[in-house]
N, C-alpha and C positions, 0 to 999 in steps of 0.2 A: 132278528135279522133274517130275511128270507134267503133261502138257498136255491140257486137255479141249477137244474140238472141239464145234462148234455142234450137230452131229447128236446128241450126248449130252445136249443141253439140251432137245431137242424130242421129247416122247413120241409115238410113232406105232404103238404096239402095238394100239391100238383107235382107231376114228374119233372116238369120244367124247373120248378123251384128247387127240388132236390138235386137235380143235375147242376144247376147254377151254383148251389152251395158246395157241392162236392168238387166241382172244377176249381172254384176259388180256394177251397181248403187244400187241394192237391198242389195248386200253383204256388201258394204261399209257403207251404212246407218244402216244396222242391227248391224254391229260391234260396232258402237258408235253413236246412234241416237242423243244424246245430243249435239254433235259437230255441227250437222246440224239443231238444234232447233226443233226436231221432237219428237213425243210421240210414245209409243208402238203400239197403235191401227193403227196409220197412216202407220207405217212401216209394221205392220202385213197385212194390206190391200194390200200394195205394193207387199209383198212377195207372197201372195195368187194369185194375178193377174199374176205375173211373173212365178210362178210355173205352173199355168194353161197354159200359153203360152208355156213353156218348154214341158209340157206333150203333147200338141197338135202338137208341132214341131217334137217331137220324133216319132210321128205317121205319119205325112204327110209333114215334112219339106224336104228341099234340102240342102245338104252340097256340095259345089262346084257345080258340075253338076250331082251329084248322089243323088237319093232319100235316105234319112236316113233309111226309112223302105219301101222297094218297095211294100210290101203287103198292106201297109196303104196309099199308094199314090193314093187316089181317090178324085174325085171332092167334095163330101160331106166332107171328112176329111180336104181337103185343105180349104174349105170355113169355117169350124170350126176353123182351125188354124188362118186364117185371122181375124176372129172375136175375138179370144183370143189375138192376137197381138195388135189389135186396142184397146181392153179393157185395156191391160197392159200399153200401151202408154198413154191412157187417164188418168190413175192413176198416171203415172210417170211424165208427163209433168208439171202439176201444182206444184208438189213438186220440180222439177228441177227449175221452174221459181222462186219459193220462195227461194231456195238455192242461185241461181244466184244473186238475188236482195239483199241478206242479207250481209251487209258490215262487220258483225261480224264473218263471215266465211272466213277463209284465202283462198287465191287463190290456195294454195297447196292442201287444203282439197277439194275445188271445183273440181280441176283437178283430184284428186284421185277418185271422184265419177263420173267422166266423164262429168262434167258441166264446160264449158268454161266460165271464168269470162267475164263480159260485156265489160269492157275496156281491151281486151286481149292484145292489143299492149303495154300496160304497163307491162305485165307479160312476161318477156323475159325468159320463160322456154322452152327449146328445148328438143328434144329427147336425152336421155343419150348417151354418147360416148362409152358406154360399150356394150358388146354383151350378148345375152342370152345363157344359157347353156341348151341343151336338154338332157333329160334322158329317156331311155326306161323303162317303168313300167311293161307292160304286153302285151301279144298277145292273143287275143280271136279268135273266129271263124270269119275270115274276118275283124278283127279289130286290131288296135294298140292303146295303151294308152300311151301317152307321158307326162312326167313332164317337167316343164321349170322353170328357175330361172335366176336371173342376175348373171353375173360372179363375181360381187363384193359382192353379198349376196347369195351365193349358197344354204344356208340352209333356206332361206325365200321364201315363195310362193308369196309374195307381189311384184308387178311390181315396178321398180325403178321410181323415180320422173321424170316426163316428158314423160313417156311411157303410151300410152292409151291402146295399144293392142300388142299382139305378132302376127306377120305375119309368117305363116308356109308355106314353099315351099316343094314340093314333086315330086319325080320322081320314076318311076317303071321300072325295067329292069332285065335282067338276071344277071347283075353285078351291083356294086355300081356306081353311076353316079356323074359327076362333077356338080358344082353349076350352070353352064350355061345350063344344061339339065333339071333343075328343074322348075316347074311351081307353081304359087300361088295356095294353096289349101284352106286355111281359115284363119280367124283372130280370136284370142282368148283373152278374157279379164280375164277369170278365169282359174285356174289350176284345173284339168289337161286337155289335149287336146285329144279328141277321133277322130280317123281316121277310115273311113270305106272303104272297098275294094269290087270289083266285084269278083265272083268265077273264072273268067278267069285270075285273078292275082295270083292264088294259086301257091306257090313255088317260086315266084319271090322275088326280093329284093326291098324294099322301101328305098329310100335315102331321108333324110330330112335335111333342113337347115332353120334357122329362124332369124328374126331380129325384133327389137322393132320399133314401129311406134308411133310418137308423136301426140299430139292434133292438131298440125298444118299440119299433113300429112307428116312431115319429118321422115326420116328413119335412123336407126343406123347401126352399122357394123354387118356383118353376124356372126352367130354362127359357130362352127365346125360342120361338117356334121355327121349324125347319120344314120346307116343302120340297117334294121331288116327284117327278112323273113316274108312273108305273108302266113298265115296258113288258111286252110279250113278243118282242121281235129283236133282231140284232142291232136296231138303231140305237144310237147313243142317247143318254139321258143325264140329267143332273139335278142337283138340289139347289135350293135358294133360301 
């Protein structure tokens, strides 16, 4: 029976993935700490560390291949972000180890927090067979804010059982694009999804599609596509 360690639960290949996992971990534990056998000070320390990482990431992080804040993308700011990331992980890992080892916490609750149960081969939970639903929330100056939910629970912001993250794909062009023309943009564990653009994209159309990805790396069906105009002025815009 293969045993899964905590490090296999935490994605660290990119800072964005690590941040998404940490934010989901903190949010789930904050919502109901008693389920996970935690007290308020422990959860408070976790939230402080994750918020520090989020703040530093918003200054010097990278989303896809684009700096989140080009003006803040400096070596000192990047070093500060790495330090904040490592600090947040150092707080989260012992808690995740505790959660993973606790037989009183259900596999479903462990998975909701992003912690893969030790004997994961016993937990035959796969990515859901339902598709996400994308919703256009707003257009800022060079940004889009998207909402997402599962097609079976469109009024809930909670991911369906078996889904670890939402994979968002994006294509930019003069017209709306087909699914095959879209590229992976980012993965999101928490609602909503913020997308950033370059000024050269002003006036073009962004086409989106998304799917759920499970804790095993398996993926679900695609959402319907969503298109929205990219703005770099105060004029209003919308999705379709």
